[in-house]
C-alpha angles and dihedrals in degrees: 000000000000090000090052093048092047092052092048091049092051092050090047092054091055090052093046093048088063099041098091090064090060115052110236120183090191092054089051089056090050091051091052093049098048092053089064126082114261106281135191098213107062098158094117091056091046089053093051091052093044094050090050092050092049090052091053097048124044116187110197105157125073113270122226117261117257123268106236091212096052118095122184134192125208112205136163097217139325130235137205096257147016137350123050093353091067091047092053091048094046094048095047094049092045095057115114114258093255092068129086118203138195131190116216113200124194090202099039105154094045091051093048092047098047102035105034094149093052091048091051090051092050092049088067088070108021143024117248121225138146143105140273104249119220121173096228091055097046095126096048093044093049088054092046099049093040088054092049093052094044091053090053089048098200120196088212132028115196111202125211106179138117111189104351100145094190092052091051090057089050091052090054090055094047092047092053103039108030141052093228114132109234116212113187113204109212096222096157106040091159093061137068102265133201128206106039090113090076098049123110087201133013112217109217127191098213143358096264092058090047089050091053091047091050100043103031108022093043100235125122100178093095129139123189105222105153122226126310110235137166120308115254093248091055101049113132118253127198129192122234087245092056091049093047092048091050093048089052092049090052089053101251111148115240099254098033127114118241130206120182145190128190123184148107107298097236089071090068103053136067132170093353094307140089116215086177093061091044090053091049090052090052091051092049092048091053096049118043092186093058126097124189125207121199115193108198145094117253126205121223095268092050091047090055090051090051091048092054090053090060101211122208114257089255088077111093123192115204134182120240117290127214088212091048094146092067089052092048088055088061091069122097087197127007118216118212121229122255153229079024116037123221105234104182092042090058090052089049089054092050090056093044092050094238115144116231142190117218140192128231108208103212090177093070127016091202092064100054132077104183093134089075089066128079111280113276090007107199096220100051112107135182097202134049097234093058092041091055090050090048092054091051093048093050093046092053098047118065093179091054090050090055091049093051092046092054093045092050095045092052088049090051093053092049098046113020109027106132101234093050097047095044090052091048091052095048092049097044108123103145133065132233115265115244108295116232111235092202089093089063098048092113092065115096098215151344112230132159125236116259121270090243090064090048092052089058089059108031109034104189 
């Protein structure tokens, strides 16, 4: 995934180096926006983009009525693993047989070139369409992608974007000129997000993100619907032999214990430090039969921080894996990232029957996702000392591991199983009532992640 994002970023830099030679009103809006501090309420930027799009595309003729069995997805790009890519795939394959779906990408060729295997997998469930956005052709491309979507005439468009300026303009056009229901999936609740202004409904994963959207972003058309994951009859299964072979290939001795973490690296660092890595070192120092695997890609600054911590040689750093689920199964206990939790990964672990220990960040409500877990989850901690003790307890008690596995799997089936969630999203016609913030009074603050972290994830 890091390789794909790096390639996309390099190509983007080439495009952007030429942009000043070709006046782009949309790019001017982007430049104004990125100079500001990350903000919750982005409605004024949405309006600027929407007004520009409406001036670029005039729709005079009557548009065809929507096809109630057509479902579309609007996505910037797709990657090899994780995040919104999995949600799009899960949703498309969970649709009832009567539905036809189509994925519209705003960076189509780059996605097809750099993630061919993922595209082939998605084609089993959905058609692939879209454009290759370039700033200097914003008007022509708005017309082109608007035309593509109108011709497909979806009853519902599910949106998976963060700060895709071009896609926001497209949403403004669709909201004004079509009867398509726009559902905006809030996939990056810890960032400043564009485009929600044009949603008929904002799909929230949990009550706290809906609360933030209502109180701080200024939108009340939220609906807590969970996360759409794999259907129960398509969950991956791995043999004991496969797991043992993979553990051996990683370098874990036969009788050793294994803890593991897998996430984007920015989730592990804060203010030039990593309390997460320091905790892992302490755990390794206390248990000589323990190995820890970290699946991520560090930048140079993060590498220097890791080097200073001087980890034991039983710490193994690995790059992202397309078959990451098999690697996750190699863990005796999975350790969540902090200060920023990894929401979808924890759902993955519930489905895979891998026990995990998680962190509740009481410093900042926007960085924690504990509401995805079973209520009063026994291995959710709000301080590092207790979290470290919880990891040790769960490692040492096989019966406790089995209990947690069963509890989590039942919770998964009830709240994240693909068929159930897809149906809930398609049938959602009402909004949440106003969420009482009293339940979050113990949190010290609600702050967004820096724009630099966002640029490492969403490159346009």
